[in-house]
mmCIF file of the N, C-alpha and C atoms, coordinates in Angstrom:
data_MODEL
# 
_entry.id   MODEL 
# 
loop_
_atom_site.group_PDB 
_atom_site.id 
_atom_site.type_symbol 
_atom_site.label_atom_id 
_atom_site.label_alt_id 
_atom_site.label_comp_id 
_atom_site.label_asym_id 
_atom_site.label_entity_id 
_atom_site.label_seq_id 
_atom_site.pdbx_PDB_ins_code 
_atom_site.Cartn_x 
_atom_site.Cartn_y 
_atom_site.Cartn_z 
_atom_site.occupancy 
_atom_site.B_iso_or_equiv 
_atom_site.pdbx_formal_charge 
_atom_site.auth_seq_id 
_atom_site.auth_comp_id 
_atom_site.auth_asym_id 
_atom_site.auth_atom_id 
_atom_site.pdbx_PDB_model_num 
ATOM 1   N N  . UNK A 1 1  ? 134.479 127.517 128.002 1.00 0.00 ? 1  UNK A N  1 
ATOM 2   C CA . UNK A 1 1  ? 133.560 126.450 127.623 1.00 0.00 ? 1  UNK A CA 1 
ATOM 3   C C  . UNK A 1 1  ? 133.301 126.502 126.121 1.00 0.00 ? 1  UNK A C  1 
ATOM 4   N N  . UNK A 1 2  ? 133.271 125.350 125.531 1.00 0.00 ? 2  UNK A N  1 
ATOM 5   C CA . UNK A 1 2  ? 132.981 125.274 124.102 1.00 0.00 ? 2  UNK A CA 1 
ATOM 6   C C  . UNK A 1 2  ? 131.596 124.675 123.912 1.00 0.00 ? 2  UNK A C  1 
ATOM 7   N N  . UNK A 1 3  ? 130.880 125.233 122.968 1.00 0.00 ? 3  UNK A N  1 
ATOM 8   C CA . UNK A 1 3  ? 129.534 124.725 122.675 1.00 0.00 ? 3  UNK A CA 1 
ATOM 9   C C  . UNK A 1 3  ? 129.661 123.562 121.696 1.00 0.00 ? 3  UNK A C  1 
ATOM 10  N N  . UNK A 1 4  ? 129.152 122.423 122.096 1.00 0.00 ? 4  UNK A N  1 
ATOM 11  C CA . UNK A 1 4  ? 129.204 121.250 121.227 1.00 0.00 ? 4  UNK A CA 1 
ATOM 12  C C  . UNK A 1 4  ? 127.963 121.205 120.347 1.00 0.00 ? 4  UNK A C  1 
ATOM 13  N N  . UNK A 1 5  ? 128.174 120.920 119.093 1.00 0.00 ? 5  UNK A N  1 
ATOM 14  C CA . UNK A 1 5  ? 127.043 120.784 118.193 1.00 0.00 ? 5  UNK A CA 1 
ATOM 15  C C  . UNK A 1 5  ? 126.513 119.356 118.305 1.00 0.00 ? 5  UNK A C  1 
ATOM 16  N N  . UNK A 1 6  ? 125.196 119.196 118.293 1.00 0.00 ? 6  UNK A N  1 
ATOM 17  C CA . UNK A 1 6  ? 124.647 117.838 118.400 1.00 0.00 ? 6  UNK A CA 1 
ATOM 18  C C  . UNK A 1 6  ? 124.987 117.021 117.159 1.00 0.00 ? 6  UNK A C  1 
ATOM 19  N N  . UNK A 1 7  ? 125.364 115.788 117.386 1.00 0.00 ? 7  UNK A N  1 
ATOM 20  C CA . UNK A 1 7  ? 125.733 114.891 116.288 1.00 0.00 ? 7  UNK A CA 1 
ATOM 21  C C  . UNK A 1 7  ? 124.465 114.200 115.791 1.00 0.00 ? 7  UNK A C  1 
ATOM 22  N N  . UNK A 1 8  ? 124.216 114.353 114.481 1.00 0.00 ? 8  UNK A N  1 
ATOM 23  C CA . UNK A 1 8  ? 123.038 113.713 113.889 1.00 0.00 ? 8  UNK A CA 1 
ATOM 24  C C  . UNK A 1 8  ? 123.371 112.275 113.527 1.00 0.00 ? 8  UNK A C  1 
ATOM 25  N N  . UNK A 1 9  ? 122.457 111.358 113.772 1.00 0.00 ? 9  UNK A N  1 
ATOM 26  C CA . UNK A 1 9  ? 122.702 109.981 113.351 1.00 0.00 ? 9  UNK A CA 1 
ATOM 27  C C  . UNK A 1 9  ? 122.769 109.873 111.825 1.00 0.00 ? 9  UNK A C  1 
ATOM 28  N N  . UNK A 1 10 ? 123.408 108.833 111.359 1.00 0.00 ? 10 UNK A N  1 
ATOM 29  C CA . UNK A 1 10 ? 123.580 108.655 109.915 1.00 0.00 ? 10 UNK A CA 1 
ATOM 30  C C  . UNK A 1 10 ? 122.238 108.399 109.246 1.00 0.00 ? 10 UNK A C  1 
ATOM 31  N N  . UNK A 1 11 ? 121.377 107.603 109.860 1.00 0.00 ? 11 UNK A N  1 
ATOM 32  C CA . UNK A 1 11 ? 120.097 107.235 109.259 1.00 0.00 ? 11 UNK A CA 1 
ATOM 33  C C  . UNK A 1 11 ? 118.971 108.165 109.726 1.00 0.00 ? 11 UNK A C  1 
ATOM 34  N N  . UNK A 1 12 ? 119.220 109.456 109.749 1.00 0.00 ? 12 UNK A N  1 
ATOM 35  C CA . UNK A 1 12 ? 118.213 110.411 110.210 1.00 0.00 ? 12 UNK A CA 1 
ATOM 36  C C  . UNK A 1 12 ? 117.149 110.675 109.149 1.00 0.00 ? 12 UNK A C  1 
ATOM 37  N N  . UNK A 1 13 ? 117.398 110.265 107.910 1.00 0.00 ? 13 UNK A N  1 
ATOM 38  C CA . UNK A 1 13 ? 116.444 110.528 106.833 1.00 0.00 ? 13 UNK A CA 1 
ATOM 39  C C  . UNK A 1 13 ? 115.127 109.804 107.051 1.00 0.00 ? 13 UNK A C  1 
ATOM 40  N N  . UNK A 1 14 ? 115.143 108.667 107.738 1.00 0.00 ? 14 UNK A N  1 
ATOM 41  C CA . UNK A 1 14 ? 113.910 107.910 107.933 1.00 0.00 ? 14 UNK A CA 1 
ATOM 42  C C  . UNK A 1 14 ? 112.905 108.690 108.765 1.00 0.00 ? 14 UNK A C  1 
ATOM 43  N N  . UNK A 1 15 ? 113.383 109.455 109.741 1.00 0.00 ? 15 UNK A N  1 
ATOM 44  C CA . UNK A 1 15 ? 112.468 110.228 110.579 1.00 0.00 ? 15 UNK A CA 1 
ATOM 45  C C  . UNK A 1 15 ? 111.957 111.458 109.857 1.00 0.00 ? 15 UNK A C  1 
ATOM 46  N N  . UNK A 1 16 ? 112.670 111.950 108.865 1.00 0.00 ? 16 UNK A N  1 
ATOM 47  C CA . UNK A 1 16 ? 112.267 113.152 108.145 1.00 0.00 ? 16 UNK A CA 1 
ATOM 48  C C  . UNK A 1 16 ? 111.522 112.839 106.847 1.00 0.00 ? 16 UNK A C  1 
ATOM 49  N N  . UNK A 1 17 ? 111.153 111.575 106.615 1.00 0.00 ? 17 UNK A N  1 
ATOM 50  C CA . UNK A 1 17 ? 110.435 111.195 105.403 1.00 0.00 ? 17 UNK A CA 1 
ATOM 51  C C  . UNK A 1 17 ? 109.032 111.800 105.470 1.00 0.00 ? 17 UNK A C  1 
ATOM 52  N N  . UNK A 1 18 ? 108.644 112.594 104.481 1.00 0.00 ? 18 UNK A N  1 
ATOM 53  C CA . UNK A 1 18 ? 107.335 113.261 104.542 1.00 0.00 ? 18 UNK A CA 1 
ATOM 54  C C  . UNK A 1 18 ? 106.180 112.255 104.557 1.00 0.00 ? 18 UNK A C  1 
ATOM 55  N N  . UNK A 1 19 ? 105.261 112.476 105.479 1.00 0.00 ? 19 UNK A N  1 
ATOM 56  C CA . UNK A 1 19 ? 104.136 111.545 105.621 1.00 0.00 ? 19 UNK A CA 1 
ATOM 57  C C  . UNK A 1 19 ? 103.247 111.541 104.373 1.00 0.00 ? 19 UNK A C  1 
ATOM 58  N N  . UNK A 1 20 ? 103.000 112.714 103.791 1.00 0.00 ? 20 UNK A N  1 
ATOM 59  C CA . UNK A 1 20 ? 102.159 112.790 102.599 1.00 0.00 ? 20 UNK A CA 1 
ATOM 60  C C  . UNK A 1 20 ? 102.761 112.036 101.426 1.00 0.00 ? 20 UNK A C  1 
ATOM 61  N N  . UNK A 1 21 ? 104.076 112.098 101.308 1.00 0.00 ? 21 UNK A N  1 
ATOM 62  C CA . UNK A 1 21 ? 104.743 111.380 100.232 1.00 0.00 ? 21 UNK A CA 1 
ATOM 63  C C  . UNK A 1 21 ? 104.627 109.872 100.428 1.00 0.00 ? 21 UNK A C  1 
ATOM 64  N N  . UNK A 1 22 ? 104.738 109.426 101.664 1.00 0.00 ? 22 UNK A N  1 
ATOM 65  C CA . UNK A 1 22 ? 104.616 108.000 101.951 1.00 0.00 ? 22 UNK A CA 1 
ATOM 66  C C  . UNK A 1 22 ? 103.211 107.503 101.648 1.00 0.00 ? 22 UNK A C  1 
ATOM 67  N N  . UNK A 1 23 ? 102.198 108.288 102.002 1.00 0.00 ? 23 UNK A N  1 
ATOM 68  C CA . UNK A 1 23 ? 100.809 107.891 101.734 1.00 0.00 ? 23 UNK A CA 1 
ATOM 69  C C  . UNK A 1 23 ? 100.555 107.859 100.241 1.00 0.00 ? 23 UNK A C  1 
ATOM 70  N N  . UNK A 1 24 ? 101.056 108.871 99.518  1.00 0.00 ? 24 UNK A N  1 
ATOM 71  C CA . UNK A 1 24 ? 100.870 108.915 98.072  1.00 0.00 ? 24 UNK A CA 1 
ATOM 72  C C  . UNK A 1 24 ? 101.575 107.746 97.389  1.00 0.00 ? 24 UNK A C  1 
ATOM 73  N N  . UNK A 1 25 ? 102.791 107.430 97.845  1.00 0.00 ? 25 UNK A N  1 
ATOM 74  C CA . UNK A 1 25 ? 103.530 106.308 97.281  1.00 0.00 ? 25 UNK A CA 1 
ATOM 75  C C  . UNK A 1 25 ? 102.787 104.998 97.502  1.00 0.00 ? 25 UNK A C  1 
ATOM 76  N N  . UNK A 1 26 ? 102.258 104.800 98.710  1.00 0.00 ? 26 UNK A N  1 
ATOM 77  C CA . UNK A 1 26 ? 101.493 103.592 99.007  1.00 0.00 ? 26 UNK A CA 1 
ATOM 78  C C  . UNK A 1 26 ? 100.244 103.523 98.132  1.00 0.00 ? 26 UNK A C  1 
ATOM 79  N N  . UNK A 1 27 ? 99.534  104.638 97.971  1.00 0.00 ? 27 UNK A N  1 
ATOM 80  C CA . UNK A 1 27 ? 98.316  104.649 97.148  1.00 0.00 ? 27 UNK A CA 1 
ATOM 81  C C  . UNK A 1 27 ? 98.647  104.346 95.691  1.00 0.00 ? 27 UNK A C  1 
ATOM 82  N N  . UNK A 1 28 ? 99.748  104.908 95.169  1.00 0.00 ? 28 UNK A N  1 
ATOM 83  C CA . UNK A 1 28 ? 100.125 104.627 93.784  1.00 0.00 ? 28 UNK A CA 1 
ATOM 84  C C  . UNK A 1 28 ? 100.508 103.164 93.602  1.00 0.00 ? 28 UNK A C  1 
ATOM 85  N N  . UNK A 1 29 ? 101.185 102.587 94.581  1.00 0.00 ? 29 UNK A N  1 
ATOM 86  C CA . UNK A 1 29 ? 101.554 101.176 94.482  1.00 0.00 ? 29 UNK A CA 1 
ATOM 87  C C  . UNK A 1 29 ? 100.320 100.294 94.485  1.00 0.00 ? 29 UNK A C  1 
ATOM 88  N N  . UNK A 1 30 ? 99.368  100.577 95.363  1.00 0.00 ? 30 UNK A N  1 
ATOM 89  C CA . UNK A 1 30 ? 98.135  99.785  95.422  1.00 0.00 ? 30 UNK A CA 1 
ATOM 90  C C  . UNK A 1 30 ? 97.344  99.958  94.127  1.00 0.00 ? 30 UNK A C  1 
ATOM 91  N N  . UNK A 1 31 ? 97.183  101.196 93.680  1.00 0.00 ? 31 UNK A N  1 
ATOM 92  C CA . UNK A 1 31 ? 96.424  101.452 92.457  1.00 0.00 ? 31 UNK A CA 1 
ATOM 93  C C  . UNK A 1 31 ? 97.110  100.815 91.247  1.00 0.00 ? 31 UNK A C  1 
ATOM 94  N N  . UNK A 1 32 ? 98.424  100.850 91.199  1.00 0.00 ? 32 UNK A N  1 
ATOM 95  C CA . UNK A 1 32 ? 99.142  100.223 90.086  1.00 0.00 ? 32 UNK A CA 1 
ATOM 96  C C  . UNK A 1 32 ? 98.958  98.721  90.062  1.00 0.00 ? 32 UNK A C  1 
ATOM 97  N N  . UNK A 1 33 ? 98.968  98.096  91.233  1.00 0.00 ? 33 UNK A N  1 
ATOM 98  C CA . UNK A 1 33 ? 98.765  96.653  91.276  1.00 0.00 ? 33 UNK A CA 1 
ATOM 99  C C  . UNK A 1 33 ? 97.321  96.280  90.940  1.00 0.00 ? 33 UNK A C  1 
ATOM 100 N N  . UNK A 1 34 ? 96.369  97.085  91.358  1.00 0.00 ? 34 UNK A N  1 
ATOM 101 C CA . UNK A 1 34 ? 94.967  96.826  91.011  1.00 0.00 ? 34 UNK A CA 1 
ATOM 102 C C  . UNK A 1 34 ? 94.778  96.958  89.505  1.00 0.00 ? 34 UNK A C  1 
ATOM 103 N N  . UNK A 1 35 ? 95.365  97.973  88.907  1.00 0.00 ? 35 UNK A N  1 
ATOM 104 C CA . UNK A 1 35 ? 95.263  98.151  87.453  1.00 0.00 ? 35 UNK A CA 1 
ATOM 105 C C  . UNK A 1 35 ? 95.934  96.996  86.712  1.00 0.00 ? 35 UNK A C  1 
ATOM 106 N N  . UNK A 1 36 ? 97.098  96.575  87.178  1.00 0.00 ? 36 UNK A N  1 
ATOM 107 C CA . UNK A 1 36 ? 97.792  95.452  86.538  1.00 0.00 ? 36 UNK A CA 1 
ATOM 108 C C  . UNK A 1 36 ? 96.978  94.167  86.669  1.00 0.00 ? 36 UNK A C  1 
ATOM 109 N N  . UNK A 1 37 ? 96.371  93.954  87.817  1.00 0.00 ? 37 UNK A N  1 
ATOM 110 C CA . UNK A 1 37 ? 95.528  92.767  87.999  1.00 0.00 ? 37 UNK A CA 1 
ATOM 111 C C  . UNK A 1 37 ? 94.309  92.800  87.098  1.00 0.00 ? 37 UNK A C  1 
ATOM 112 N N  . UNK A 1 38 ? 93.707  93.983  86.942  1.00 0.00 ? 38 UNK A N  1 
ATOM 113 C CA . UNK A 1 38 ? 92.550  94.113  86.054  1.00 0.00 ? 38 UNK A CA 1 
ATOM 114 C C  . UNK A 1 38 ? 92.938  93.827  84.606  1.00 0.00 ? 38 UNK A C  1 
ATOM 115 N N  . UNK A 1 39 ? 94.066  94.359  84.157  1.00 0.00 ? 39 UNK A N  1 
ATOM 116 C CA . UNK A 1 39 ? 94.519  94.083  82.793  1.00 0.00 ? 39 UNK A CA 1 
ATOM 117 C C  . UNK A 1 39 ? 94.828  92.604  82.609  1.00 0.00 ? 39 UNK A C  1 
ATOM 118 N N  . UNK A 1 40 ? 95.413  91.981  83.623  1.00 0.00 ? 40 UNK A N  1 
ATOM 119 C CA . UNK A 1 40 ? 95.697  90.544  83.559  1.00 0.00 ? 40 UNK A CA 1 
ATOM 120 C C  . UNK A 1 40 ? 94.395  89.757  83.401  1.00 0.00 ? 40 UNK A C  1 
ATOM 121 N N  . UNK A 1 41 ? 93.388  90.123  84.171  1.00 0.00 ? 41 UNK A N  1 
ATOM 122 C CA . UNK A 1 41 ? 92.110  89.426  84.056  1.00 0.00 ? 41 UNK A CA 1 
ATOM 123 C C  . UNK A 1 41 ? 91.471  89.650  82.693  1.00 0.00 ? 41 UNK A C  1 
ATOM 124 N N  . UNK A 1 42 ? 91.613  90.850  82.132  1.00 0.00 ? 42 UNK A N  1 
ATOM 125 C CA . UNK A 1 42 ? 91.078  91.104  80.800  1.00 0.00 ? 42 UNK A CA 1 
ATOM 126 C C  . UNK A 1 42 ? 91.752  90.226  79.755  1.00 0.00 ? 42 UNK A C  1 
ATOM 127 N N  . UNK A 1 43 ? 93.072  90.097  79.840  1.00 0.00 ? 43 UNK A N  1 
ATOM 128 C CA . UNK A 1 43 ? 93.784  89.252  78.876  1.00 0.00 ? 43 UNK A CA 1 
ATOM 129 C C  . UNK A 1 43 ? 93.439  87.790  79.068  1.00 0.00 ? 43 UNK A C  1 
ATOM 130 N N  . UNK A 1 44 ? 93.292  87.349  80.316  1.00 0.00 ? 44 UNK A N  1 
ATOM 131 C CA . UNK A 1 44 ? 92.900  85.970  80.571  1.00 0.00 ? 44 UNK A CA 1 
ATOM 132 C C  . UNK A 1 44 ? 91.506  85.672  80.046  1.00 0.00 ? 44 UNK A C  1 
ATOM 133 N N  . UNK A 1 45 ? 90.592  86.606  80.247  1.00 0.00 ? 45 UNK A N  1 
ATOM 134 C CA . UNK A 1 45 ? 89.220  86.429  79.752  1.00 0.00 ? 45 UNK A CA 1 
ATOM 135 C C  . UNK A 1 45 ? 89.198  86.431  78.222  1.00 0.00 ? 45 UNK A C  1 
ATOM 136 N N  . UNK A 1 46 ? 90.035  87.272  77.622  1.00 0.00 ? 46 UNK A N  1 
ATOM 137 C CA . UNK A 1 46 ? 90.102  87.298  76.167  1.00 0.00 ? 46 UNK A CA 1 
ATOM 138 C C  . UNK A 1 46 ? 90.705  86.013  75.606  1.00 0.00 ? 46 UNK A C  1 
ATOM 139 N N  . UNK A 1 47 ? 91.644  85.405  76.291  1.00 0.00 ? 47 UNK A N  1 
ATOM 140 C CA . UNK A 1 47 ? 92.244  84.162  75.835  1.00 0.00 ? 47 UNK A CA 1 
ATOM 141 C C  . UNK A 1 47 ? 91.266  82.993  75.972  1.00 0.00 ? 47 UNK A C  1 
ATOM 142 N N  . UNK A 1 48 ? 90.357  83.056  76.949  1.00 0.00 ? 48 UNK A N  1 
ATOM 143 C CA . UNK A 1 48 ? 89.376  81.990  77.126  1.00 0.00 ? 48 UNK A CA 1 
ATOM 144 C C  . UNK A 1 48 ? 88.293  82.042  76.046  1.00 0.00 ? 48 UNK A C  1 
ATOM 145 N N  . UNK A 1 49 ? 88.110  83.179  75.411  1.00 0.00 ? 49 UNK A N  1 
ATOM 146 C CA . UNK A 1 49 ? 87.070  83.344  74.411  1.00 0.00 ? 49 UNK A CA 1 
ATOM 147 C C  . UNK A 1 49 ? 87.395  82.682  73.077  1.00 0.00 ? 49 UNK A C  1 
ATOM 148 N N  . UNK A 1 50 ? 88.615  82.256  72.875  1.00 0.00 ? 50 UNK A N  1 
ATOM 149 C CA . UNK A 1 50 ? 88.977  81.652  71.589  1.00 0.00 ? 50 UNK A CA 1 
ATOM 150 C C  . UNK A 1 50 ? 88.538  80.238  71.490  1.00 0.00 ? 50 UNK A C  1 
# 
């Protein structure tokens, strides 16, 4: 009898994606968009002052 090694699927990386990294990435994306929106509003408010 030969022992067969289990075949890993090609897209196995999705299941091994670290949860903490995903949460941190999501938080950075949200925080980056909030910061960009705030800067946009500052520039818009500054342009209205002229």
